C-alpha positions in Angstrom: 0.0 0.0 0.0 2.8 2.4 0.9 4.5 1.5 -2.4 1.3 2.5 -4.3 1.1 5.8 -2.4 4.8 6.5 -3.2 4.2 5.7 -6.9 1.1 7.9 -6.9 3.1 10.8 -5.3 5.9 10.3 -7.9 3.4 10.4 -10.7 1.7 13.4 -9.3 5.0 15.1 -8.7 6.1 14.3 -12.3 2.8 15.8 -13.7 3.3 18.9 -11.5 6.8 19.3 -12.8 5.5 19.1 -16.4 2.8 21.7 -15.5 5.3 23.9 -13.7 7.5 23.8 -16.8 4.5 24.8 -19.0 3.5 27.5 -16.5 7.1 28.9 -16.5 7.3 28.8 -20.3 3.8 30.2 -20.6 4.3 33.1 -18.3 8.1 33.5 -18.4 8.0 35.8 -21.5 5.5 38.1 -19.8 7.7 38.8 -16.8 9.4 41.9 -18.2 6.2 43.4 -19.7 4.2 42.7 -16.6 6.9 44.2 -14.3 6.7 47.4 -16.5 2.9 47.3 -16.4 2.9 46.8 -12.6 5.3 49.8 -12.1 3.1 51.9 -14.4 -0.1 50.9 -12.7 1.5 51.7 -9.3 2.3 55.2 -10.5 -1.2 55.6 -12.0 -2.7 54.4 -8.7 -0.8 57.1 -6.8 -1.9 59.8 -9.3 -5.5 58.5 -9.5 -7.1 61.2 -7.4 -5.7 64.2 -9.3 -6.0 62.6 -12.7 -9.7 61.7 -12.2 -10.4 65.2 -10.9 -8.9 66.7 -14.0 -10.6 64.2 -16.3 -13.9 65.1 -14.6 -13.3 68.8 -15.2 -12.6 68.2 -18.9 -15.8 66.1 -19.4 -17.8 68.8 -17.5 -16.4 72.0 -19.0 -13.9 71.7 -21.9 -15.8 69.7 -24.6 -16.9 72.9 -26.4 -13.4 74.4 -26.7 -10.6 73.8 -29.3 -7.2 72.2 -28.6 -5.1 75.2 -27.6 -7.5 76.4 -25.0 -7.9 72.9 -23.6 -4.2 72.4 -23.3 -3.7 75.8 -21.5 -6.6 75.0 -19.1 -5.4 71.5 -18.4 -1.9 72.8 -17.7 -3.3 75.4 -15.2 -5.2 72.6 -13.5 -2.1 70.4 -13.2 -0.3 73.4 -11.6 -3.3 73.8 -9.2 -2.9 70.1 -8.2 0.8 70.7 -7.4 0.0 73.8 -5.4 -2.5 71.9 -3.2 -0.3 68.8 -3.1 -2.8 66.5 -4.8 -0.9 63.8 -6.7 -1.5 63.9 -10.5 0.4 63.1 -13.7 3.0 65.7 -14.8 1.9 65.3 -18.5 -1.8 64.7 -18.3 -3.5 62.8 -21.2 -7.2 62.2 -21.2 -6.9 59.2 -23.6 -4.4 57.6 -21.2 -6.5 58.2 -18.1 -10.0 57.2 -19.2 -9.5 56.1 -22.8 -8.9 52.6 -24.2 -6.4 52.3 -27.1 -8.2 49.3 -28.7 -11.5 51.2 -28.7 -9.8 54.4 -30.1 -8.3 52.4 -33.0 -11.7 51.1 -33.8 -13.1 54.6 -33.8 -10.4 55.8 -36.2 -11.3 52.9 -38.5 -14.9 54.1 -38.3 -13.8 57.5 -39.7 -13.2 59.4 -36.5 -10.7 62.2 -37.5 -7.2 61.1 -36.3 -6.3 64.1 -34.2 -6.1 64.8 -30.5 -9.2 67.0 -30.2 -11.5 64.6 -32.0 -10.2 61.6 -30.1 -10.7 63.5 -26.8 -14.2 64.4 -27.9 -15.0 60.7 -28.6 -13.6 59.7 -25.1 -15.7 62.4 -23.4 -18.8 61.2 -25.4 -18.2 57.6 -24.3 -17.7 58.5 -20.6 -20.3 61.3 -20.1 -23.6 60.7 -18.4 -25.3 63.4 -20.5 -26.3 63.0 -24.2 -23.8 64.6 -26.6 -24.6 67.7 -28.7 -21.8 68.0 -31.3 -20.9 71.3 -33.0 -20.2 69.8 -36.4 -20.1 72.3 -39.4 -17.9 69.9 -41.5 -20.1 66.8 -40.7 -17.1 64.9 -39.3 -18.9 63.7 -36.2 -22.0 63.0 -38.3 -20.0 60.6 -40.5 -18.4 58.9 -37.5 -21.7 58.3 -35.7 -23.2 56.9 -38.9 -20.3 54.6 -39.5 -20.0 53.4 -35.9 -23.7 52.6 -35.6 -24.3 51.7 -39.3 -26.7 48.8 -38.9 -29.2 50.1 -36.4 -28.9 53.9 -36.4 -32.1 55.9 -36.8 -31.6 59.4 -38.3 -34.2 62.1 -37.5 -34.6 65.9 -37.8 -36.8 68.3 -35.8 -38.3 69.4 -39.2 -39.8 65.9 -39.8 -43.5 65.8 -38.9 -43.3 62.3 -37.3 -39.9 62.5 -35.6 -41.4 62.0 -32.1 -42.9 58.7 -33.1 -39.6 57.4 -34.6 -37.8 58.5 -31.5 -40.3 56.7 -29.3 -39.8 53.5 -31.2 -36.0 53.7 -31.0 -36.1 54.3 -27.2 -38.4 51.3 -26.7 -36.3 49.0 -28.9 -32.9 50.2 -27.6 -31.7 51.6 -31.0 -29.3 54.5 -31.4 -30.7 57.8 -32.7 -29.0 60.7 -34.5 -30.8 64.0 -34.3 -29.1 66.1 -37.0 -29.2 69.7 -38.2 -30.6 71.2 -35.0 -30.6 75.0 -34.6 -30.0 77.1 -31.4 -33.2 75.9 -29.8 -34.6 72.4 -29.0 -38.1 71.1 -28.9 -39.4 71.1 -25.3 -40.7 67.6 -26.0 -37.0 66.4 -25.7 -36.5 67.8 -22.2 -37.4 64.6 -20.2 -35.1 62.6 -22.5 -32.2 65.1 -22.0 -32.8 65.0 -18.3 -33.1 61.2 -18.4 -36.3 61.6 -16.4 -37.0 57.8 -16.1 -39.5 56.3 -13.7 -40.6 52.8 -12.7 -44.0 51.3 -13.3 -43.8 48.0 -11.5 -40.6 46.4 -12.7 -40.5 48.3 -16.0 -38.4 51.4 -16.5 -40.5 54.1 -18.3 -40.1 57.6 -19.7 -42.7 60.2 -20.7 -42.4 62.3 -23.9 -45.2 64.7 -24.5 -48.5 62.9 -23.8 -47.3 59.3 -24.1 -45.4 57.1 -21.6 -43.5 54.1 -22.9 -40.8 51.6 -21.9 -37.2 52.8 -21.8 -34.6 50.4 -23.0 -31.2 50.9 -21.4 -29.4 50.1 -24.7 -30.8 53.3 -26.2 -28.2 55.9 -27.3 -28.9 59.5 -28.4 -26.6 61.8 -30.5 -27.3 65.4 -31.6 -25.4 67.4 -34.2 -25.6 71.0 -35.5 -24.0 72.5 -38.6 -23.8 75.9 -37.0 -20.1 76.8 -36.6 -20.6 79.1 -33.6 -24.0 78.4 -32.0 -25.3 80.2 -28.9 -27.1 77.8 -26.7 -29.1 78.9 -23.6 -27.7 77.9 -20.2 -30.7 75.6 -19.8 -29.7 73.5 -22.8 -25.9 73.6 -21.9 -26.5 72.0 -18.5 -28.6 69.2 -20.0 -26.2 68.0 -22.7 -22.5 67.4 -23.2 -21.4 70.1 -25.8 -18.5 68.8 -28.0 -16.7 70.9 -30.6 -16.0 68.7 -33.7 -14.8 71.5 -36.0 -11.9 70.4 -38.2 -8.4 70.7 -36.8 -5.2 71.1 -38.8 -3.8 67.7 -37.7 -7.0 65.8 -38.5 -7.6 67.5 -41.8 -3.9 67.0 -42.8 -4.3 63.2 -42.1 -7.5 63.2 -44.3 -5.8 65.1 -47.2 -2.7 62.8 -47.0 -5.0 59.8 -47.2 -6.8 61.1 -50.3 -3.6 62.1 -52.1 -1.7 58.8 -51.4 -4.8 56.8 -52.4 -4.7 58.5 -55.8 -0.9 58.6 -56.3 0.1 55.4 -54.6 -3.1 53.3 -54.3 -1.2 50.1 -53.3 0.5 52.0 -50.4 -2.8 53.4 -49.1 -4.5 50.0 -49.3 -1.7 48.5 -47.3 -1.9 51.2 -44.7 -5.7 50.8 -44.3 -5.3 47.0 -44.1 -2.5 47.5 -41.5 -4.7 49.8 -39.4 -7.6 47.3 -39.3 -5.3 44.2 -38.8 -3.2 46.0 -36.1 -6.4 47.0 -34.2 -7.6 43.3 -34.4 -4.3 42.0 -33.2 -4.0 44.5 -30.3 -7.6 43.6 -29.3 -6.7 39.8 -29.4 -3.6 40.4 -27.3 -5.6 42.3 -24.7 -8.3 39.6 -24.7 -5.7 36.9 -24.1 -3.9 38.8 -21.4 -7.2 39.5 -19.6 -8.2 35.8 -19.9 -4.8 34.7 -18.4 -5.0 37.2 -15.5 -8.7 36.2 -14.8 -7.8 32.5 -14.7 -4.8 33.2 -12.4 -6.8 35.4 -10.1 -9.8 32.9 -9.8 -7.6 29.8 -9.4 -8.1 28.0 -6.1 -5.7 25.8 -4.2 -2.4 24.7 -5.7 -2.2 26.2 -9.1 -0.2 23.2 -10.4 -3.3 20.9 -9.7 -5.3 22.9 -12.2 -4.5 21.1 -15.5 -7.1 23.0 -17.5 -5.6 26.3 -16.4 -2.1 25.2 -17.4 -3.3 24.0 -20.8 -5.2 27.3 -21.4 -2.1 29.2 -20.5 0.0 27.2 -22.9 -2.5 27.7 -25.7 -2.8 31.4 -25.0 1.0 31.8 -25.0 1.2 30.1 -28.5 -1.5 32.4 -29.8 0.1 35.4 -28.2 3.5 34.7 -29.7 1.9 34.3 -33.2 0.1 37.6 -32.8 3.3 39.4 -31.6 5.2 38.0 -34.6 2.5 39.4 -36.9 2.6 42.8 -35.0 6.4 42.9 -35.5 6.0 42.2 -39.3 3.3 44.9 -39.4 5.5 47.5 -37.8 8.2 46.8 -40.5 5.6 47.2 -43.3 4.2 50.3 -41.5 7.6 51.9 -41.5 7.9 51.4 -45.3 4.3 52.8 -45.8 5.0 55.8 -43.6 8.2 56.6 -45.6 6.2 56.6 -48.9 3.4 58.7 -47.3 6.0 61.1 -45.9 6.9 62.2 -49.5 3.4 63.7 -49.9 3.1 65.4 -46.5 4.1 68.9 -47.8 1.1 69.0 -50.2 -1.3 67.7 -47.4 0.0 70.4 -44.9 -0.5 73.2 -47.4 -3.9 72.0 -48.5 -5.2 71.6 -44.9 -3.9 75.1 -44.0 -5.7 76.6 -47.0 -9.0 75.1 -45.8 -9.0 77.3 -42.8 -8.6 80.4 -45.0 -11.8 79.5 -46.8 -13.6 78.4 -43.6 -12.9 81.8 -41.9 -14.4 83.8 -44.8 -17.8 83.5 -43.0 -16.4 86.1 -40.5 -16.3 88.5 -43.5 -19.8 87.7 -44.9 -22.2 85.1 -43.3 -23.0 83.8 -46.8 -19.4 82.7 -47.4 -19.7 79.1 -46.0 -17.9 76.2 -47.6 -18.2 72.5 -46.7 -15.4 70.1 -46.2 -17.0 67.9 -48.9 -16.8 70.7 -51.4 -13.1 71.3 -50.4 -12.4 67.6 -50.9 -13.9 67.6 -54.4 -11.6 70.5 -55.4 -8.6 68.7 -53.9 -9.5 65.5 -55.9 -10.0 67.5 -59.1 -6.6 69.1 -58.7 -5.0 65.7 -58.2 -6.5 64.4 -61.5 -5.8 67.6 -63.5 -2.3 68.5 -62.3 0.5 67.8 -64.7 2.1 64.4 -64.3 5.9 63.8 -64.3 7.3 60.4 -64.8 10.0 59.5 -62.1 10.2 63.1 -60.8 8.2 63.3 -57.6 9.3 66.8 -56.6 8.0 68.3 -59.9 4.8 66.4 -59.4 4.4 67.8 -55.8 5.0 71.3 -57.1 2.4 70.8 -59.8 -0.1 69.4 -57.3 0.3 72.4 -55.0 0.0 75.0 -57.8 -3.0 73.3 -59.4 -4.9 73.0 -56.1 -4.2 76.7 -55.2 -5.3 77.8 -58.7 -8.6 75.7 -58.6 -9.4 76.8 -55.0 -8.9 80.4 -56.0 -11.1 80.2 -59.1 -13.9 78.2 -57.5 -14.0 80.4 -54.4 -13.9 83.6 -56.4 -17.1 82.5 -58.2 -18.9 82.9 -54.9 -17.2 86.1 -53.6 -18.4 89.7 -54.0 -15.9 91.7 -56.1 -14.8 93.8 -53.1 -13.6 90.7 -51.3 -11.5 89.0 -54.0 -8.3 90.9 -53.4 -8.6 90.2 -49.7 -9.0 86.5 -50.4 -5.9 86.6 -52.6 -4.0 88.2 -49.8 -5.2 85.7 -47.2 -4.1 82.8 -49.5 -0.8 84.5 -50.0 -0.2 85.0 -46.2 -1.2 81.4 -45.5 1.2 80.1 -48.2 4.0 82.3 -46.7 3.3 80.9 -43.2 3.4 77.3 -44.4 6.7 78.0 -46.2 8.0 80.0 -43.1 8.6 82.8 -45.5 6.9 85.7 -43.5 7.9 87.9 -40.6 4.8 87.5 -38.3 5.5 90.8 -36.6 5.5 92.7 -39.9 2.4 90.9 -41.0 0.6 91.8 -37.8 1.8 95.4 -38.2 0.3 95.5 -41.7 -3.0 94.1 -40.7 -3.2 96.5 -37.8 -2.4 99.4 -40.1 0.9 100.2 -38.2 -1.0 100.8 -34.9 -1.8 99.2 -31.6 1.6 99.0 -29.7 1.0 102.2 -27.8 4.6 103.2 -27.6 5.9 106.6 -26.4 4.9 109.6 -28.5 7.7 111.2 -30.6 7.4 114.7 -32.0 7.0 115.1 -35.8 9.9 116.9 -37.6 9.0 120.6 -37.9 10.1 120.8 -41.6 7.9 117.8 -42.5 4.7 119.9 -43.0 3.6 117.6 -45.8 3.5 114.6 -43.4 0.4 114.0 -41.4 0.5 113.1 -37.7 -1.0 109.7 -38.4 1.7 109.0 -41.0 4.5 110.0 -38.6 3.1 107.8 -35.8 3.1 104.9 -38.3 6.8 105.6 -39.1 7.5 105.5 -35.3 5.6 102.2 -35.0 7.8 100.7 -37.7 10.9 101.9 -35.9 9.8 99.8 -32.9 10.3 96.6 -34.8 14.0 97.3 -34.3 15.4 94.8 -36.8 16.5 94.8 -40.5 15.5 98.0 -42.3 13.5 99.1 -39.3 16.5 99.6 -37.0 16.6 103.4 -36.3 14.0 103.9 -39.1 12.5 107.0 -37.5 15.9 108.8 -37.1 16.9 107.8 -40.7 13.5 109.1 -41.9 14.1 112.4 -40.1 17.5 112.9 -41.6 16.2 112.2 -45.2 13.0 114.3 -45.1 13.7 115.8 -48.5 14.1 112.4 -50.1 10.9 111.0 -48.5 9.0 114.2 -49.7 10.0 113.3 -53.3 8.5 109.8 -52.7 5.4 111.5 -51.2 5.0 113.9 -54.1 5.6 111.3 -56.9 2.7 110.0 -59.0 3.9 106.4 -58.5 6.1 106.0 -55.4 7.3 102.6 -56.6 8.9 104.1 -59.6 11.1 106.7 -57.8 14.3 105.9 -55.7 13.8 105.7 -51.9 16.4 107.3 -49.6 19.3 104.9 -48.7 18.4 102.5 -51.4 15.7 101.0 -49.1 13.3 100.0 -51.8 15.8 97.5 -53.4 16.8 96.0 -50.0 13.2 95.4 -48.7 10.8 92.5 -49.2 7.4 93.2 -50.8 5.8 93.1 -47.3 8.3 95.7 -46.0 7.7 98.0 -49.0 3.9 97.7 -48.4 4.4 98.8 -44.8 6.4 101.9 -46.0 3.6 102.8 -48.5 1.0 102.4 -45.7 2.9 104.9 -43.6 4.0 107.4 -46.2 1.6 107.0 -49.1 -1.6 105.4 -47.7 -3.4 105.8 -51.0 -0.9 103.4 -52.6 -1.3 100.6 -50.0 -3.4 98.5 -52.3 -0.6 98.6 -54.9 1.8 97.3 -52.1 -0.6 94.5 -51.3 -0.8 93.5 -54.9 3.0 93.4 -55.1 3.1 91.0 -52.1 0.6 88.7 -53.8 2.3 88.8 -57.2 5.7 88.1 -55.7 4.5 85.0 -53.8 1.6 83.6 -56.0 1.9 85.3 -59.4 0.1 87.9 -61.4 -2.9 85.5 -62.0 -4.1 85.9 -58.4 -4.6 89.7 -59.0 -7.0 89.1 -61.9 -9.9 86.8 -60.8 -11.5 85.0 -63.7 -14.9 86.4 -64.9 -17.9 84.3 -64.0 -18.5 81.6 -66.6 -21.9 79.9 -66.3 -20.9 77.0 -68.6 -17.8 76.2 -66.6 -19.8 76.4 -63.3 -22.4 74.1 -64.8 -19.6 71.7 -65.6 -18.5 71.7 -62.0 -21.9 71.0 -60.7 -23.8 67.7 -60.8 -27.3 66.4 -60.4 -26.9 66.3 -56.6 -25.0 69.6 -56.3 -27.3 72.5 -57.5 -26.1 75.9 -58.6 -27.2 78.8 -56.4 -27.3 82.3 -57.8 -27.0 85.1 -55.2 -28.2 88.2 -57.1 -28.0 91.9 -56.6 -31.1 94.0 -57.1 -32.3 93.9 -60.7 -30.0 91.1 -61.9 -31.6 88.2 -63.7 -29.5 85.2 -64.9 -32.5 83.6 -66.8 -31.4 84.8 -70.2 -27.9 83.3 -69.7 -29.4 80.1 -68.4 -31.7 79.9 -71.5 -28.7 80.4 -73.8 -26.8 77.6 -72.0 -29.9 75.3 -72.2 -30.2 76.0 -75.9 -26.5 75.1 -76.4 -26.8 71.9 -74.4 -30.0 70.8 -76.0 -32.1 71.4 -72.9 -34.3 74.2 -74.2 -37.4 72.0 -73.8 -36.1 70.0 -70.8 -36.7 72.4 -68.0 -39.3 73.6 -65.5 -39.3 76.9 -63.7 -41.1 77.6 -60.4 -41.3 81.0 -58.8 -41.4 80.5 -55.0 -43.8 82.4 -52.8 -46.8 81.6 -50.6 -48.1 78.1 -51.3 -45.5 77.3 -54.0 -43.5 74.9 -51.8 -45.4 71.7 -52.8 -45.3 72.7 -56.4 -41.5 73.1 -56.3 -41.1 69.8 -54.4 -43.2 68.1 -57.2 -41.1 69.7 -59.9 -37.9 68.3 -58.2 -39.5 64.9 -58.0 -40.5 65.0 -61.7 -37.1 66.3 -62.7 -35.4 63.5 -60.8 -37.6 60.8 -62.5 -37.5 62.4 -66.0 -34.1 64.0 -66.1 -34.9 67.7 -66.8 -33.7 71.0 -65.2 -35.6 72.6 -62.3 -35.1 76.3 -61.8 -36.4 77.8 -58.5 -36.7 81.5 -58.6 -37.2 84.1 -55.8 -36.1 81.6 -53.1 -35.8 84.6 -50.7 -39.6 84.8 -50.6 -39.9 81.3 -49.1 -37.4 81.1 -46.2 -39.6 78.8 -44.2 -39.5 76.2 -47.0 -35.7 76.2 -47.3 -35.2 73.5 -44.7 -37.5 71.3 -46.7 -35.5 72.1 -49.9 -32.3 71.2 -48.0 -33.7 67.8 -47.2 -34.8 67.2 -50.8 -31.3 68.2 -52.1 -29.6 65.9 -49.6 -31.7 63.0 -50.7 -30.7 63.5 -54.3 -28.2 60.8 -55.5 -26.6 60.4 -59.0 -27.9 56.8 -59.1 -31.5 57.9 -58.5 -31.6 60.7 -61.1 -32.6 59.9 -64.7 -30.0 60.7 -67.4 -30.6 63.9 -69.3 
C-alpha cells in the first residue's frame, strides 16, 4: 500500500513538474512586460485622485473648446494640483487616463478624425452621463456616428413631422438615434429625454415624452449634431447636454488630405496602410483579450495552481496564440515603416492644403453667406490631383504641380462665390497662409500691416518741424515701424528724419514705386516691408503694395480673378450639387441660363417655379418629376420662401446620382 502511495506521489510530482514547466514557459515571457505594467499601474494608482479630478473637469467643461485652450486650461489645473499637493500626472493625457487604445483604434477605422481633439471628444462622449450635442459644421462627427452605428442607427430631424414617433420606437427598442441639423433651440418635447427623467412602473423602466409614456430600453443611445459653426445655446440647454466641438483641426484635416492624395498617387500603399490599421487593431484587441483571460484565470484559481491542469493548458494555448500575434505585429511594424516613408513624401502637399481650408472656412467672418463645406473642399482637392501635370519619375516636380494646381482651382472656385470687393482680400489671405506654411513671412511685420501700423501704444515722438507735408498719423506709423527694431526698421524713424527731402520726393511722386527711396531702401526690402512703408508714407498706394506681395508669392494671375462663366460652373456642378445664384437687385440670370440650355439641347427640358406663398409643394413636385424624367428645375425668388428652405435642403440631400434619370 505504501509503495502504491509513493508511486502515486511520484506520478503526481512528475505531472506537477511538467505543468510547472508549462507554466514557467507560458508566463516567463510576460515577466518583463508585466513588471513594467505593474510599475506603471502603481504610478497611476498614486496619481489617480488628481487625474480623475482633471478628467472630470474636462468632461464637464472643456468639450466645447478647441485644442489650444484645452491644453492651457489642463496645464493650469495640473499646476493647481501641485499647489494643493494633490498627486497627479506631470503630463496629463485624457486618452491615457480614461481612454482605451483598442477602442480608439476602432473609432479611427470608423472615420473618426485622427487628431487629439477629435479623439478626446470621442472619449468624453463615451464617458459622459449626458447625451452629446456636437458642433459639427464639417459633418465629421455625423459621418463617424453613422459609421460606428451603421446597422441600427435611426436618423431624424426636428423638421420631420413624425420624428417624435420614430424617437419613441427607437427608445423602446434600444436603438441609437442621431438627431441632426438642430438649430439654437430644441423642442421642449425632448426635455425629459435630455434630463433622463425615467421612472418605474412595476418592474418596467418608463419615460414620458409629450402625452405618451412608454418603456425605456437601457441600450438606447442618443446623439445630436448641429451644422452651426458658432452656435449660442441657452444655459438651460448647456446643463442638459455634453457640448462637443468637432470642428476640423489642422492635424485631423492633414491626415485626411494625405490619405486622399496617397490613395490616388500610390493606391497600393494606401490600401496596405488601411489594411494594416484594421489588422493592427484586431491583433491588439486579441492580445488584450488573451492577457485579460490569463489574468482572470490566475486570479480565480483555487488551491495549488499546479493541480489545475485545465488552467495550465489554457495558459500554454494562450501563449502560443500570443506569440503568433506578436510576430505578426512585428511584421506589421516593419511594413508600417515602409508605408510611412512613402506617405512622408506627400506630406508637404497635405500640410499646405489643410492650411488653406481654414482660410476658406474663416471667410464666414467677413460675410455670413461665405460658407464652404469640407466635402466641397475635398472635391476641389481631388479635381486638382486628377488635372495636375504628371511627371514620370520626378516626384518633386509632381508635388509642385499638385500644390500649384490646387491653389489655382481653389482660388477660381471660391472667387465664383465672392463679391468683387472681397476678391483681393481673399488673394492676400491665400498669400499670407502660403507664406506661413513656407515659413517665408515675418509675423510681426504681417501683424503690423493688418493693424495698419498701430496698436503697440509706444511713447509719442514729435514730428519733424520741416515735414509739414507729413500727417500726424503717417508720422506715428513711421514710429511704429521703428519699434520693430530689426532689419531695415533699425533706427528707421531717425533715418527718416535725416532724409525728409528724399521722402518728400516719394510722397509727391505719381507712383512712389517708380522713384528711388532714400538709402536704397526699396531695393533691399521685401514686398511686405515695402507695403508697410507705403502704408505709412503714401496710404493711398497701400493696395498697390498688397498687390505686389501677392504677385511676388503667388503670381500675377491671383490679382485678376476670372470672370464668371456659367458654362464652366455648370460643368463643375452635378445632379446632386445644385447651382445657387446670389443676385444683386435687378439682376436676372435667366437669359444666360436659357442660352446655355439651348447650347446643351435642354431648351425644352426644364421647368421653372417662382417661389412664394403656397408654392413649396409645387416646387417639391417639380424636383421629384425632374429626378424621374431628367430635366432641369429652376427655382426663382427663393428669398420669398425662407420657411420652405429646410424642406428644400432635405430634398437636395436626398438626391443621388444613381437615382436621377439621365438627361
